[in-house]
C-alpha positions as CSV (number, residue, x, y, z in Angstrom):
1,M,16.3,21.1,21.1
2,L,16.8,17.4,20.0
3,K,13.1,16.8,20.6
4,K,12.1,19.7,18.5
5,I,14.4,18.6,15.7
6,I,12.8,15.1,15.8
7,E,9.3,16.5,15.8
8,K,10.0,18.8,12.9
9,N,11.8,16.1,10.8
10,Y,10.1,12.9,11.9
11,K,9.0,12.1,8.3
12,W,12.6,12.2,7.0
13,I,13.7,10.1,10.0
14,I,11.0,7.5,9.2
15,C,12.1,7.5,5.5
16,F,15.7,7.0,6.5
17,L,14.9,4.0,8.8
18,C,12.7,2.4,6.1
19,L,15.4,2.7,3.5
20,I,18.0,1.2,6.0
21,I,15.7,-1.8,6.4
22,V,15.4,-2.2,2.6
23,I,19.1,-1.8,2.0
24,M,19.9,-4.5,4.6
25,M,17.6,-6.9,2.9
26,L,18.9,-6.0,-0.6
27,E,22.5,-6.9,0.5
28,D,21.5,-10.5,1.2
29,I,19.2,-10.7,-1.9
30,F,21.9,-9.5,-4.3
31,E,24.3,-12.1,-2.8
32,N,21.6,-14.8,-3.2
33,E,21.6,-15.5,0.5
34,Q,18.5,-16.7,2.2
35,L,17.2,-14.3,4.9
36,R,16.7,-15.7,8.4
37,L,13.3,-13.9,8.5
38,D,12.2,-15.9,5.4
39,I,13.2,-19.2,7.0
40,L,11.5,-18.5,10.3
41,V,8.2,-17.3,8.7
42,Y,8.2,-20.2,6.3
43,R,8.5,-22.7,9.2
44,L,5.7,-20.9,11.1
45,V,3.3,-20.2,8.4
46,I,3.7,-22.7,5.6
47,L,4.4,-25.7,7.8
48,N,2.1,-25.0,10.8
49,L,-0.8,-22.6,9.9
50,R,-2.2,-23.8,6.6
51,F,-5.7,-25.4,6.6
52,E,-8.5,-25.2,4.1
53,P,-10.9,-22.6,5.7
54,L,-8.0,-20.2,6.4
55,T,-6.8,-20.7,2.8
56,V,-10.2,-19.5,1.5
57,I,-10.1,-16.4,3.7
58,M,-6.6,-15.6,2.6
59,K,-7.6,-15.8,-1.1
60,V,-10.4,-13.3,-0.4
61,I,-8.1,-10.9,1.5
62,T,-5.3,-11.0,-1.1
63,N,-7.9,-10.1,-3.8
64,L,-8.7,-6.9,-1.9
65,S,-5.4,-5.6,-3.2
66,S,-5.8,-6.8,-6.7
67,A,-5.7,-4.4,-9.6
68,Y,-9.4,-4.7,-10.3
69,V,-10.5,-3.9,-6.8
70,L,-8.1,-0.9,-6.4
71,I,-9.1,0.5,-9.8
72,F,-12.8,0.1,-9.0
73,I,-12.3,2.0,-5.7
74,S,-10.3,4.8,-7.4
75,L,-13.0,5.2,-10.0
76,G,-15.6,5.3,-7.3
77,T,-13.7,8.2,-5.5
78,L,-13.5,10.1,-8.8
79,I,-17.3,9.7,-9.4
80,F,-18.8,10.1,-5.9
81,I,-16.5,12.4,-3.9
82,K,-17.4,16.0,-4.5
83,N,-13.8,17.3,-4.1
84,K,-12.3,16.0,-7.3
85,K,-8.8,16.7,-6.2
86,I,-9.1,14.1,-3.6
87,G,-10.2,11.5,-6.2
88,L,-7.3,12.6,-8.5
89,C,-4.8,12.2,-5.6
90,I,-6.1,8.7,-4.8
91,S,-5.9,7.7,-8.4
92,S,-2.4,9.3,-8.9
93,N,-1.2,7.5,-5.8
94,L,-2.3,4.1,-7.2
95,V,-0.6,4.8,-10.6
96,I,2.7,6.0,-9.0
97,S,3.0,3.3,-6.5
98,T,2.3,0.6,-9.1
99,I,4.9,2.0,-11.5
100,L,7.4,2.3,-8.7
101,N,6.8,-1.3,-7.7
102,Q,7.3,-2.6,-11.2
103,L,10.4,-0.5,-11.7
104,L,11.9,-1.9,-8.5
105,K,11.0,-5.5,-9.4
106,Y,12.7,-5.0,-12.8
107,I,15.9,-3.6,-11.2
108,I,16.1,-6.3,-8.4
109,Q,14.8,-9.3,-10.3
110,R,14.4,-11.6,-7.4
111,P,12.7,-14.9,-8.3
112,R,9.5,-15.9,-6.5
113,P,9.5,-18.7,-4.0
114,D,8.7,-22.0,-5.6
115,G,7.3,-25.4,-4.5
116,Y,4.6,-24.4,-2.1
117,R,2.3,-21.9,-3.9
118,L,-1.5,-22.1,-3.5
119,I,-2.2,-19.7,-6.3
120,S,-0.5,-18.9,-9.6
121,E,1.5,-15.7,-10.0
122,T,4.1,-14.4,-12.5
123,G,6.8,-11.8,-12.4
124,Y,9.5,-11.0,-9.9
125,S,9.2,-11.3,-6.2
126,F,10.8,-8.2,-4.4
127,P,9.2,-6.1,-3.4
128,S,5.7,-7.6,-3.0
129,G,3.3,-5.7,-5.3
130,H,0.2,-6.4,-3.3
131,S,1.9,-5.5,-0.1
132,M,3.6,-2.3,-1.4
133,V,0.6,-1.0,-3.3
134,S,-1.9,-1.9,-0.6
135,M,0.2,0.0,2.0
136,A,0.4,3.0,-0.4
137,F,-3.2,2.9,-1.4
138,Y,-5.0,2.1,1.8
139,G,-2.4,4.0,3.8
140,F,-3.2,7.1,1.9
141,I,-6.9,6.6,2.4
142,I,-6.2,6.3,6.2
143,Y,-4.4,9.6,6.0
144,L,-7.3,11.3,4.2
145,I,-9.8,9.9,6.7
146,W,-7.8,10.9,9.7
147,K,-7.3,14.5,8.3
148,M,-10.8,15.1,6.9
149,V,-13.5,13.1,8.7
150,K,-14.8,15.0,11.7
151,N,-17.0,12.2,13.2
152,K,-14.6,10.5,15.6
153,K,-16.4,7.2,15.7
154,I,-16.4,6.8,11.9
155,K,-12.8,8.0,11.8
156,Y,-11.5,5.5,14.4
157,I,-13.5,2.6,13.0
158,S,-12.5,3.2,9.4
159,C,-8.8,3.7,10.2
160,G,-8.8,0.7,12.5
161,I,-10.3,-1.6,9.8
162,L,-7.9,-0.4,7.1
163,S,-4.9,-0.6,9.5
164,I,-5.7,-4.3,10.1
165,L,-6.4,-5.0,6.4
166,I,-3.0,-3.9,5.2
167,P,-0.9,-6.4,7.3
168,L,-3.4,-9.1,6.5
169,I,-2.9,-8.5,2.8
170,G,0.9,-8.9,3.3
171,F,0.4,-12.0,5.4
172,S,-1.9,-13.5,2.7
173,R,0.9,-13.2,0.2
174,I,3.2,-15.2,2.4
175,Y,0.5,-17.7,3.4
176,L,-0.3,-18.4,-0.3
177,G,3.3,-19.0,-1.0
178,V,3.9,-16.4,-3.7
179,H,6.2,-14.2,-1.7
180,Y,8.9,-14.4,0.9
181,A,8.4,-12.6,4.2
182,S,11.2,-10.2,3.2
183,D,9.3,-9.3,0.0
184,V,6.3,-8.2,2.2
185,V,8.4,-6.3,4.8
186,G,10.4,-4.6,2.1
187,G,7.3,-3.6,0.2
188,F,5.8,-2.1,3.4
189,A,9.0,-0.2,4.2
190,I,9.3,1.2,0.7
191,S,5.6,2.3,0.7
192,I,5.9,4.0,4.1
193,A,8.9,6.0,2.9
194,Y,7.0,6.8,-0.3
195,L,3.9,7.9,1.7
196,M,5.9,10.3,3.7
197,L,6.8,12.1,0.5
198,F,3.4,11.7,-1.3
199,T,1.4,13.0,1.7
200,S,3.6,16.0,2.0
201,I,2.9,16.9,-1.7
202,T,-0.8,16.1,-1.6
203,R,-1.2,18.0,1.7
204,T,-0.1,21.1,-0.2
205,I,-2.5,20.4,-3.0
206,L,-5.5,19.8,-0.7
207,Q,-4.5,22.8,1.4
208,L,-4.8,25.0,-1.6
209,E,-8.3,23.6,-2.3
210,K,-9.2,24.3,1.3
211,E,-8.0,27.9,1.0
212,K,-10.3,28.3,-2.0
213,N,-13.3,27.3,0.0
214,I,-12.3,29.4,2.9
215,K,-12.1,32.5,0.7
216,I,-15.8,32.2,-0.1
217,M,-16.6,32.0,3.6
218,N,-14.2,34.4,5.2
219,K,-12.0,36.9,3.3
220,R,-10.0,37.8,6.4
221,K,-8.9,34.2,7.0
222,M,-8.0,33.9,3.3
223,V,-5.4,36.7,3.6
224,E,-3.6,34.8,6.4
225,L,-3.7,31.6,4.4
226,R,-2.2,33.4,1.4
227,K,0.7,34.4,3.5
228,K,1.2,30.8,4.6
229,R,1.1,29.7,0.9
230,K,3.6,32.3,-0.1
231,K,5.9,31.1,2.7
232,L,5.5,27.6,1.4
233,R,6.5,28.7,-2.1
234,N,9.5,30.5,-0.9
235,S,10.7,27.6,1.4
236,F,12.8,26.1,-1.4
237,K,14.3,29.5,-2.2
238,Y,15.3,30.1,1.4
239,A,16.7,26.6,1.7
240,F,19.0,27.1,-1.3
241,E,20.0,30.5,0.0
242,G,21.0,28.9,3.3
243,I,23.1,26.3,1.5
244,K,24.7,29.0,-0.6
245,E,25.6,31.1,2.4
246,A,26.9,28.0,4.3
247,W,29.1,27.2,1.2
248,K,30.6,30.7,1.3
249,T,31.4,30.7,5.0
250,E,32.1,27.0,5.9
251,Q,35.3,25.5,4.7
252,N,34.3,22.0,6.1
253,L,31.2,22.0,3.8
254,K,33.4,22.5,0.8
255,I,35.6,19.6,1.9
256,H,32.6,17.4,2.3
257,F,31.4,18.2,-1.2
258,V,34.8,17.5,-2.7
259,I,35.0,14.1,-0.9
260,M,31.4,13.3,-2.1
261,V,32.5,14.0,-5.7
262,L,35.6,11.9,-5.3
263,V,33.6,9.0,-3.8
264,I,31.1,9.2,-6.7
265,I,33.9,9.0,-9.2
266,A,35.4,6.1,-7.4
267,G,32.0,4.4,-7.3
268,F,31.8,4.5,-11.1
269,I,35.4,3.4,-11.5
270,F,35.1,0.4,-9.2
271,K,31.5,-0.4,-10.2
272,I,30.0,-0.6,-6.7
273,T,26.7,-2.4,-6.3
274,V,23.3,-0.8,-6.0
275,A,23.1,-1.5,-2.3
276,E,26.6,0.2,-1.9
277,W,25.4,3.2,-3.8
278,F,22.4,3.5,-1.5
279,V,24.7,3.4,1.5
280,C,27.0,6.1,0.0
281,L,24.2,8.4,-0.9
282,L,22.6,8.1,2.6
283,L,26.0,8.9,4.2
284,F,26.5,11.9,1.9
285,A,23.1,13.2,2.9
286,L,23.8,12.5,6.6
287,V,27.2,14.2,6.8
288,I,26.3,17.3,4.8
289,S,22.9,17.7,6.6
290,L,24.6,17.6,10.0
291,E,27.2,20.1,8.8
292,L,24.4,22.5,7.8
293,I,22.7,21.9,11.1
294,N,26.0,22.6,12.9
295,T,26.4,25.8,11.0
296,A,22.8,26.9,11.9
297,I,23.4,26.0,15.6
298,E,26.7,28.0,15.7
299,T,25.1,31.0,14.1
300,T,22.1,30.9,16.4
301,V,24.3,30.6,19.5
302,D,26.5,33.5,18.4
303,I,23.5,35.7,18.0
304,A,21.9,34.7,21.3
305,M,25.2,34.8,23.3
306,P,27.8,37.1,21.6
307,E,30.0,37.0,24.7
308,I,32.0,33.9,25.8
309,N,29.8,31.5,27.6
310,E,30.5,27.9,28.8
311,K,27.0,26.6,27.9
312,A,27.2,28.2,24.4
313,K,30.6,26.6,23.9
314,F,29.1,23.3,25.1
315,A,26.3,23.5,22.5
316,K,28.7,24.3,19.7
317,D,31.0,21.4,20.7
318,I,28.2,18.9,20.7
319,A,27.0,20.0,17.3
320,A,30.6,19.8,15.9
321,G,31.0,16.4,17.6
322,A,27.9,15.1,15.8
323,V,29.4,16.1,12.4
324,L,32.7,14.5,13.3
325,F,31.1,11.3,14.5
326,S,29.1,10.9,11.3
327,A,32.2,11.7,9.2
328,I,34.2,9.0,11.0
329,I,31.5,6.4,10.5
330,S,31.3,7.4,6.8
331,V,35.0,7.0,6.4
332,I,34.9,3.5,8.0
333,V,32.0,2.5,5.8
334,G,33.8,3.9,2.7
335,L,36.9,1.8,3.6
336,I,34.7,-1.3,4.0
337,I,33.2,-0.7,0.5
338,F,36.2,0.3,-1.5
339,L,39.3,-1.4,0.1
340,P,38.3,-4.9,-1.1
341,K,37.7,-3.5,-4.6
342,I,41.1,-1.7,-4.6
343,F,43.1,-4.7,-3.5
């Protein structure tokens, strides 16, 4: 059962892990502490790897994620790709990831490293714009190639080249001295989480386009695809109905919501930091989601085994234990955040 849950929700798991990485970095950045990762990479790259031929190569690689190059590629996809929705998705991805990067830079306002730059750059440092946008832009192109290109040789070669290019762009920003290693890693992590959401949305858009083409070729298949599309449209409705029913029947869920509201009010009163807000929101989502999963497991077990059964009880106890464990951890984290501010 756990394997099926992971396979079904792997995108959300990846998003959660990426956000944890970013939050851990932001805690040190907001406290103006130098990250150990930055120190180690500085000693390795800046002090030991720099030499003139490699510098020339790094300048070329870093320009592959410049605004001019990415805009040129986006315009090319709009002009030359027959399916205009793909071109629009690529261009939209570039615009959204760029705006998101600039917004995060403005919020975090980390100064760039100084004293060993090989090129001139302006603006704030975290997250790295070239790294974040290249991961979002070229990562989405990898996704499109993997999903749509039928020739395996072209697919593997193209995806392989782009998969190597993305980390090289991040490395070039460190090598040229315009970003810390944590800026690059943070930019990659944010873009991976963003891509999980963006590809889910664009997959629906491109799927609808595919359905349109299939309708011309085969009407019977189109009927089946319409049913799938209707199911997709109703998925949010069913989800909210599930939350509504759980709210009616589960007292613990109401308690969790009340605690969440109280913590939010306390957060505003004690003016907790951005990183602490991130932690609180993630813990809210974790506890409430596990409570909903626990409710679903209990209901399923009751339907499958209405009579008393040791294995059914065992399954229910494990699900309840997961909720309890997450709630205890949340309380401990809450005390760590709020007790110092209260005293």
